[in-house]
PAKE-763430 format. One record per residue (C-alpha): residue in three letters; z, x, y negated. Coordinates in steps of 0.25 Angstrom, whole numbers, plus 5000, padded with zeros to 4 digits. Each point is the difference from the previous one (the first is absolute). Layout:
BEGIN
AlaZXY/...
This chain:
BEGIN
Met500049994999/Ile499650054988/Ser501250024990/Lys500249954988/Lys500050134990/Val498650045010/Arg499349864995/Gly500550024986/Trp499450134998/Ala498749965007/Met500049884988/Thr500250104992/Ala499050105003/Ala499049895001/Leu500249954985/Val500050154996/Leu498750005006/Gly499649874992/Leu500350074987/Ala499250105002/Gly498949945004/Gly500049875005/Ala499749965014/Ala498750105000/Ala501150105003/Gln500149965013/Gly498449995004/Ser499249905000/Pro500049884991/Thr501149885005/Lys499649885000/Val500849914990/Arg499749815002/Tyr500249974988/Glu500049864995/Glu499749964985/Val500649864994/Val498949944996/Arg498750084993/Ser500350004983/Val499650114990/Leu501750005000/Tyr499950095009/Leu498950114994/Pro501150135004/Ala499749975014/Tyr498749985000/Val499850134992/Ala500850075012/Leu498949945009/Ser498850024993/Gln500250134995/Gly500650065011/Tyr501350014997/Phe500649955015/Lys499050105005/Asp500450124993/Ala501449985005/Gly499749985014/Leu500149845002/Asp498849945006/Val500349854994/Ser499349875005/Met500249874991/Lys500349865001/Thr500249904991/Ser501249905004/Gln499949894992/Gly501249974996/Thr501350104998/Asp500649905012/Lys498850045010/Gly500250164996/Met501349995003/Ala499849945014/Ala499150095003/Leu500950124998/Leu501149925007/Ser499349985013/Gly499450154998/Ser498449964998/Ala500350104985/Asp500550134997/Ile500249984986/Val499849884993/Leu499949964982/Ile500849895000/Gly501249934989/Pro501350065003/Glu500649865000/Ala499450015014/Ser500950115005/Ile501149934993/Tyr499949895009/Val499950055013/Ala501250114996/Asn500849865000/Ser499249945013/Glu500350035013/Ser498850085004/Pro500450165006/Val499050054993/Lys500150044986/Pro499150024989/Lys500150104991/Ile499350034985/Phe499850154999/Ala498849994989/Gly499849904988/Leu498749994995/Thr500049884990/Ala501050004988/Thr499949854996/Asp499549865003/Gly498450025001/Phe499749845000/Leu499349934987/Leu500349874994/Val498749945003/Ala499849854991/Arg499049925004/Thr499449954987/Lys500150104986/Pro501249994993/Ala500149964986/Gly500350104991/Ala501150095006/Phe500749975013/Asp501249975003/Trp500849995013/Lys500649874996/Gln498549935001/Val500350035017/Lys501149884999/Gly499549875006/Lys498850075006/Ser499950055014/Val500050175005/Met499350055010/Ala500850115004/Phe500550065015/Arg500750005012/Pro501549974995/Gly500850115001/Ser499050094999/Asn499950094987/Pro498949924993/Asp500849875002/Val501050094995/Phe499650084988/Leu499549864995/Gln501049935001/Thr500850104992/Ala498950014991/Met500249854996/Arg501550015000/Lys499950094988/His499249914993/Gly501149905002/Ile499149935012/Asp500649955011/Pro499050035012/Lys500649875009/Ala500249914988/Asp499050024989/Val498750035009/Lys499549975014/Ile499850135007/Val498849985012/Asn500650125008/Asn499349945014/Ile498450074999/Gly499950135006/Pro499650144993/Ala498549985008/Ala499949864994/Arg500450024988/Thr498950014991/Gly499349915008/Ala501049904997/Trp500050014985/Met498649994999/Ala500049885007/Gly500949954990/Gln501350015005/Ala501350034989/Asp499950034984/Phe500550125000/Gly500050125012/Ile500350155000/Phe499050095007/Leu499850165000/Glu498750084995/Pro498949985004/Glu500149855001/Ala500549974988/Thr498950084993/Met498949915007/Met500549884999/Glu500050044982/Lys498650055005/Asn499649865004/Gly500749934992/Gln501049955013/Gly501450034991/Phe500650074990/Val501150124999/Val501049954991/Ala501250105004/Ser500450115007/Val501449975012/Gly500150144998/Arg500150034987/Glu501049904999/Val500850025012/Gly500050174994/Pro500250115011/Val500349975015/Asp499450065011/Tyr499149905005/Thr499250065011/Val500450115009/Phe499550085012/Thr501249955014/Ala500050075013/Thr501049985013/Asp501350054999/Ala499650065013/Phe498850034995/Leu500550104988/Lys500850065008/Gln499150035010/Asn498850054990/Pro500650064989/Gly498750094998/Val499349894999/Ala500849934991/Gln500250104991/Ala498450055000/Trp499749854998/Thr500750004986/Gln499750144997/Ala498649944998/Ile500549854995/Val500650114987/Arg498850075000/Ala499149874998/Gln501149954990/Lys499950124991/His498349985001/Val500349864996/Ala500950034989/Thr499050084993/Ala498649965004/Ala499049934991/Pro499849845006/Ala498650025001/Gln500250115011/Leu501249935006/Ala498849885003/Gly499250095004/Gln500850055011/Ile500849875006/Ala498449924998/Ser499850025016/Phe501249895001/Phe499649904991/Pro498649995003/Gly499749874992/Met500450064988/Ser499350044989/Glu500550154994/Ala500049944987/Glu501149885008/Leu500650125006/Val500450094988/Ala500649844993/Ala500750015010/Val500750145000/Glu500249974986/Arg500749875000/Tyr500950085010/Arg500350124992/Gly500349924988/Ile501249955008/Gly500550115006/Leu499849985015/Trp499850125008/Lys501250085001/Val500050154998/Asp500750045010/Pro500449925012/Val501650015000/Val500449875002/Glu501349994991/Arg501449935003/Arg499849914987/Ala498949955006/Ile500449965013/Glu501349934993/Ser499049954989/Leu499149915011/Gln501449975007/Asp500449944988/Met498749944999/Leu500149945012/Val501249955000/Ala499749914985/Ser498949945009/Gly500849945012/Val499450105011/Leu501150105001/Asp501449955001/Ala500950104989/Ala501050025014/Lys498850065008/Arg499350124990/Val499950115006/Arg500550154998/Tyr498750084995/Glu500350115010/Ala499649885010/Val498649994997/Val499650114992/Val499950155004/Asn499650104988/Asp499950135007/Phe498650015002/Ala499749954987/Ser501050084992/Lys499550135007/Ala498549964997/Val500349994984/Arg500750145000/
């Protein structure tokens, strides 16, 4: 039987290899099964890391799927069909409170706030006021999901009771939302890029507000793996995080036109001009994190929002250390 001391030494050695040169230091590229929650310009740094070969340079052979929902991404992780998922941090909080023997851990952050844009079916006369949603129907997302919780937080900021003053439509799946909107459902809705830009282009909606700008900085989407995967593959997690740091630095300084060209293959239905507009809009709200560290205050702020929205019992708040492993992000930044 291998002693705890020997196992600890082996993990440390693997981590050093990861710091030295990612998984590439261990030989042939390591295959990683990755799932993103949805396809959106919101995740631009991840697409840059893929298209520009940052993951490959770090020794990783990454295959990507789109989950179409944080709940589905978490299910893929817990079932073992994905190694790393990009989802909202709220999912890890819910699982931490569940009886699941498999526990997810957040190890790197990607977006600094909510990227959803509030879209109106008709163009407001004059400046938009959030009180204009009172008495209206608003297309949101699954109850308890980050999009739903952040939207409710923005409403409460403006004195609107999400449960009494509006009709929240949150029973439409992610893949069906755009079609439902085009079919005439709801007066307002929250949409990501590129959908928001495409709606404006086609005269099917008008962006009137940014949910993220109203809520402020709170980590919105994070890279998550199981606790067992991180313990067994520290070199892979470190290599992944270093590739993301490289992408984040590039995204922070590159021209929107350059970034649009680098992610165009992920959005075949959008023109370069439309992608540039989407990048500029998201950059304007400070959407992308400049480093992957997920701070304690972000998880605490998120739990405040979950409690206020009635989807987390205050007595079931989880410890930061129960859902976040910051070793990889901290080392990548240093």
